[in-house]
C-alpha positions as CSV (number, residue, x, y, z in Angstrom):
1,M,-187.9,82.5,-97.0
2,P,-188.5,84.4,-100.3
3,A,-190.4,87.7,-100.1
4,I,-193.5,86.1,-101.7
5,T,-193.5,83.4,-99.1
6,V,-193.2,86.0,-96.3
7,Q,-196.3,87.7,-97.7
8,Q,-198.2,84.5,-97.8
9,A,-197.1,83.5,-94.3
10,F,-198.2,86.9,-93.1
11,H,-201.7,86.4,-94.4
12,V,-201.9,82.9,-92.8
13,A,-200.6,84.2,-89.5
14,T,-203.1,87.1,-89.6
15,E,-206.0,84.6,-90.1
16,Y,-204.7,82.5,-87.2
17,F,-204.7,85.7,-85.1
18,R,-208.2,86.7,-86.2
19,S,-209.6,83.2,-85.4
20,G,-208.1,83.2,-82.0
21,Q,-205.4,80.6,-82.7
22,L,-202.8,82.7,-80.9
23,A,-200.0,80.1,-80.5
24,A,-200.1,79.2,-84.2
25,A,-200.1,82.9,-85.1
26,E,-197.2,83.7,-82.8
27,A,-195.1,80.9,-84.2
28,M,-195.8,82.1,-87.7
29,F,-195.1,85.8,-87.0
30,R,-191.8,84.8,-85.3
31,K,-190.7,83.0,-88.4
32,I,-191.7,86.1,-90.5
33,V,-189.6,88.5,-88.4
34,D,-186.7,86.0,-88.4
35,A,-186.8,86.0,-92.2
36,Q,-187.6,89.7,-92.6
37,P,-186.6,91.7,-89.5
38,A,-188.0,95.0,-90.9
39,H,-191.6,93.6,-91.1
40,T,-193.3,96.2,-89.0
41,E,-196.8,94.7,-89.1
42,A,-195.5,91.3,-87.9
43,W,-193.7,92.9,-84.9
44,L,-196.8,94.9,-84.1
45,L,-199.1,91.8,-84.2
46,L,-196.5,89.8,-82.2
47,G,-196.9,92.5,-79.6
48,E,-200.7,92.3,-79.8
49,I,-200.5,88.5,-79.2
50,C,-198.3,88.9,-76.2
51,F,-200.6,91.4,-74.7
52,C,-203.5,89.0,-75.2
53,L,-201.6,86.3,-73.5
54,G,-200.7,88.5,-70.5
55,R,-197.0,88.9,-71.5
56,Q,-197.0,92.7,-71.1
57,D,-193.3,93.3,-71.1
58,E,-192.7,91.2,-74.1
59,G,-195.6,92.8,-75.9
60,A,-194.3,96.3,-75.2
61,A,-190.8,95.3,-76.5
62,F,-192.3,94.0,-79.8
63,S,-194.3,97.2,-80.2
64,R,-191.3,99.3,-79.5
65,Q,-189.5,97.4,-82.3
66,A,-192.3,98.2,-84.7
67,I,-192.2,101.9,-83.7
68,Q,-188.4,102.0,-84.1
69,L,-188.6,100.6,-87.6
70,Q,-190.9,103.5,-88.6
71,A,-188.9,106.2,-86.9
72,G,-187.8,107.9,-90.1
73,S,-191.2,107.9,-91.8
74,L,-193.8,110.5,-90.8
75,G,-196.7,108.8,-92.5
76,N,-195.8,105.3,-91.2
77,C,-195.4,106.6,-87.6
78,V,-198.8,108.4,-87.8
79,E,-200.5,105.2,-89.3
80,L,-198.9,103.1,-86.6
81,G,-199.9,105.5,-83.9
82,N,-203.5,105.4,-85.1
83,V,-203.5,101.6,-85.1
84,L,-202.1,101.5,-81.6
85,M,-204.7,104.1,-80.4
86,D,-207.5,102.1,-81.9
87,R,-206.3,99.0,-80.0
88,G,-206.2,100.9,-76.7
89,R,-202.4,100.8,-76.5
90,L,-202.2,104.5,-75.6
91,S,-198.7,104.8,-74.2
92,E,-197.3,103.1,-77.4
93,A,-199.5,105.3,-79.6
94,I,-198.0,108.4,-77.8
95,T,-194.5,107.1,-78.6
96,A,-195.3,106.6,-82.3
97,F,-196.8,110.1,-82.6
98,E,-193.8,111.6,-80.8
99,Q,-191.6,109.9,-83.4
100,A,-193.8,111.5,-86.1
101,L,-193.3,114.9,-84.5
102,R,-189.5,114.4,-84.5
103,A,-189.8,113.7,-88.3
104,D,-191.9,116.9,-88.8
105,P,-192.7,119.2,-85.9
106,E,-195.0,121.4,-88.1
107,R,-197.8,118.9,-88.8
108,P,-201.0,119.9,-87.0
109,E,-202.5,116.5,-87.6
110,V,-199.9,114.9,-85.3
111,Y,-200.6,117.3,-82.5
112,F,-204.3,116.6,-83.0
113,N,-203.7,112.9,-82.7
114,L,-201.6,113.4,-79.5
115,G,-204.4,115.5,-78.1
116,N,-206.9,112.6,-78.8
117,V,-204.7,110.1,-77.1
118,Y,-204.4,112.3,-74.0
119,L,-208.2,112.8,-74.0
120,R,-208.5,109.0,-73.6
121,T,-205.8,108.5,-71.0
122,P,-207.4,110.9,-69.6
123,D,-204.9,113.8,-69.2
124,Y,-206.9,116.9,-70.1
125,D,-204.2,119.4,-69.5
126,K,-201.9,117.7,-72.0
127,A,-204.8,117.1,-74.4
128,I,-205.6,120.9,-74.3
129,D,-201.9,121.7,-74.9
130,F,-201.7,119.6,-78.0
131,F,-205.0,120.8,-79.4
132,R,-203.8,124.4,-78.9
133,R,-200.6,123.6,-80.8
134,A,-202.6,122.1,-83.7
135,L,-204.7,125.2,-83.8
136,A,-201.6,127.5,-83.7
137,L,-200.4,125.8,-86.9
138,R,-203.9,125.6,-88.5
139,P,-206.4,128.1,-87.0
140,A,-209.3,126.7,-89.1
141,Y,-208.8,123.1,-87.8
142,D,-212.4,122.5,-86.7
143,K,-211.7,118.9,-85.4
144,A,-209.0,120.2,-83.1
145,R,-211.2,123.1,-82.0
146,N,-214.1,120.8,-81.3
147,N,-212.0,118.4,-79.2
148,L,-210.4,121.3,-77.4
149,G,-213.9,122.4,-76.4
150,F,-214.7,118.9,-75.1
151,A,-211.5,118.8,-73.2
152,Y,-212.5,122.1,-71.5
153,L,-215.9,120.6,-70.8
154,E,-214.3,117.6,-69.0
155,Q,-212.5,120.1,-66.8
156,G,-215.6,122.0,-66.0
157,R,-214.3,125.1,-67.9
158,L,-217.7,125.7,-69.5
159,D,-217.2,129.3,-70.7
160,E,-214.0,128.3,-72.5
161,A,-215.6,125.3,-74.0
162,L,-218.6,127.3,-75.3
163,A,-216.2,129.9,-76.8
164,Q,-214.4,127.2,-78.8
165,F,-217.6,125.6,-80.0
166,Q,-219.0,129.0,-81.1
167,L,-215.9,129.4,-83.3
168,L,-216.7,126.2,-85.3
169,C,-218.0,126.4,-88.8
170,E,-221.8,126.2,-88.9
171,S,-222.9,122.6,-88.8
172,P,-225.2,120.2,-86.9
173,E,-222.1,119.1,-84.9
174,R,-221.4,122.7,-83.9
175,S,-225.0,123.2,-82.8
176,H,-224.9,119.9,-80.8
177,A,-221.6,120.8,-79.1
178,V,-222.9,124.2,-78.2
179,G,-226.0,122.5,-76.8
180,V,-223.9,120.2,-74.6
181,A,-221.9,123.1,-73.2
182,L,-225.1,125.2,-72.5
183,S,-226.7,122.2,-70.8
184,R,-223.8,121.7,-68.5
185,A,-223.9,125.4,-67.7
186,G,-227.5,125.0,-66.6
187,R,-228.8,127.1,-69.5
188,S,-231.5,124.6,-70.5
189,E,-233.6,126.7,-72.8
190,E,-230.7,127.8,-74.8
191,A,-229.4,124.2,-74.9
192,I,-232.7,123.0,-76.2
193,E,-232.8,125.6,-78.9
194,S,-229.2,124.6,-80.0
195,Y,-230.2,120.9,-80.1
196,R,-233.2,121.9,-82.3
197,Q,-230.9,123.7,-84.7
198,A,-228.7,120.6,-84.9
199,I,-231.7,118.4,-85.7
200,A,-233.1,120.9,-88.2
201,S,-229.9,121.3,-90.1
202,R,-229.2,117.5,-90.6
């Protein structure tokens, strides 16, 4: 199957998948990976189809194949991890982000992404650890600091959450986050004032 035909076949298979014609999509994606074994997206969508059909082990194997193909590429591992996280396939997203860290252990964005996955699992201790690592590499990383604050909130560590939120750059999001922490701490008047600041600064 020439490369252009593979590309065309991929578009057709993707349309089958989007329209719910899973058997047709699966057959087409299998032909694609037979012709082009390094086609990461086809492996990933084959995994997605298997998950939809209840074939969990097979789906996980196809997803692992996609991750393995990207093992040497930081950008591709991060992109794949984000796709998997968006689809709710959290354990596979963790594997992809861990591959990215092996490629470059000094990238704060990857630690941030891992923190986000663990927030959703939820494993707040691990999320906190990864957000802290992101901040150790980039102290002005407001997204990581914000999510660290919310991880503390989920654990009931209100003072620590508030301390993180207060370190954020001035913004409506900062005021809102501070308001959430104050509200959970029972400091209603201060929370209301913080919410008002958030509204006024939008």
